[in-house]
N, C-alpha and C positions, 0 to 999 in steps of 0.2 A: 684470669689477669692471673700470667708467670711473674718470677722475680725473686730478689733480695729484699732483704730488711737491714734494717740497723735499730737498736732498741738504747733509747738513754733510760740508763735506772740510776737511783738517790738512795745508797744506803744512810740513814742518820746517824750509826753507831756499828762498830766490830759486831760481827754475826758469822754464826758458823751456821751452812747449807749443809745438809744432809740429803744427798739426793739414794736413789736406790743401791747407789755400789758406793759413792764415794762422800766423801767430808772434804769440805772448801771451807779456809778461816780468811775470811772476808775483811777488809779494813771499811771506815767509813771514808764515802767519796764517790763519785761518780763512776758510773759502769756504762760501758757501750757491749753490745752482743751483738753477733752480726749469723743474721741467718738465711736461712729460703726455703720458696716453698715453690716449687715447680707446678703442682696443683692447683691453689688458690688462696693465693698471695693476700685477698683483703679478708679472707675466712680465717687463716694461722694469722696474722696482726689480731685481728679483731680478740681471736680467743686468748692471745697473750693480757691483752686491757682487760677480760674477765677475772676477777677476783676470784669467783667458784669454778673451778674445772676440777677435774681429773689430771693427778699430778704424775705427768707423761716423763717432758725433756728436763734435761737441767736446769734449762731456763726458767722451767715451771716450780721447782722450788727455791729459787730465787726472787722469782716475781711474790714469791708467798711473802716473803720476809721483806723486800725491797717495793720501793715504787716506782712504777714505771712513767716516765715524765712526758715523754713522747717519742715519735717512733719514725721513721724514714724509711716511706716505701720505692722502691726503684724497679720499675714492671720492665722484662727484661727477659726475651724465650732463652739468654743465655745465661748457664749456671756463674752464678758472679761470687759464691760466698768465699771462696778461696782465697780468689783477689781480692778481694775489698778486706779478709782478714787478715792478710798479709802488708795491706796500705794501712791500716787503721795500728796493728802490732807497730806501726815505725813509732807511732806517736804515746799510746799507752801500755800499761803495766799487766803482759800475758796473766790469764790464771790458769795455770798450767792443766790440762786434762779436760778442761771445762768446755762438755758442747762441740768437742771437734771430732767425734769418731770415726767421718763416714769421709773427713777430705785431709789433705796432707798440710795441716798447720795444728802447733800442738795445744790451740786454743782458741776459742771463740768469742773469748768474754776479758776485757781489758778493761783497766782500771786507771782513769782519769781523777787527778787531785782537783783542775777547775773544771768549767762545762766544757764540754767535748764540740760543740758544735761547730766552731769555726774550723774545725780540721776537719772536721765530716763533709761540709758543704766544699772547703777546699778537695777533699778527695775525691767528691760525687765531680765536682768541677771541671776537674782535670783530667775526669776519664770523659768528659761529654755525656753521662748519663742522666734519663729520665727521672727524676725525683720528686719528690714532695712531703716535705713533713706535716705530721697531723700528730694530733693532744688528743683525741678520741676516737670509738669506732664509729660514730656518724660522720667523722671525716675523710672513713675507708672507704665507705659509702660513694659519697661522692667523687674520689678519683677512681673508682671501679669503675663508674657510667660513665665519666667523660673520655677515659682510658677506652672503653669499649667501643663509643662516638669517634674516637678522634682515628681509633686502627680499622674501622671496617667500610670504610671511606676505598 
C-alpha cells in the first residue's frame, strides 16, 4: 500500500535532537511529523513504532528521545506529503529544516501546545481522504489487509 502518514509524538521535556548533520532544540509538547511511503506505507510506519532500529531519517533521531503516541495512515497513490505538510503548518509551529529535504516546504515537523488530533482529523476530512488512526503496529497489519481486499475488487 502506498500513501502518507502523520505521526503524533510527545516530548516530556526540552530535548536536543542531534541528527547526522543538524541539531534541533525542541521544547516540551506534542509534535506532528508528516511523511510518505510510496513503496510500503505499512512497513514504514511499523518501523517508526520500533524502538530498536538503525537511525537514518531525522524522525528516527526524534523518536529515540520522544514517544510515538499514534499515527494516521493515509493510503493513496498520490504523493500527499507536501500538501499535508502545508495544511499542518497552518496550525502548528514548524521546526525549520526538519525532514523536508526532498519537497518544497521548510519543515515536516510541527509543534503543538495541546493535542493535535482534532486539527488533523479536520484536515483529513476536508480533503476527503481515506485514513485510519492507529496506536500500535498490530493495527497497521489489519488496515493493510483491509485496504488491499477492498481495492482488489
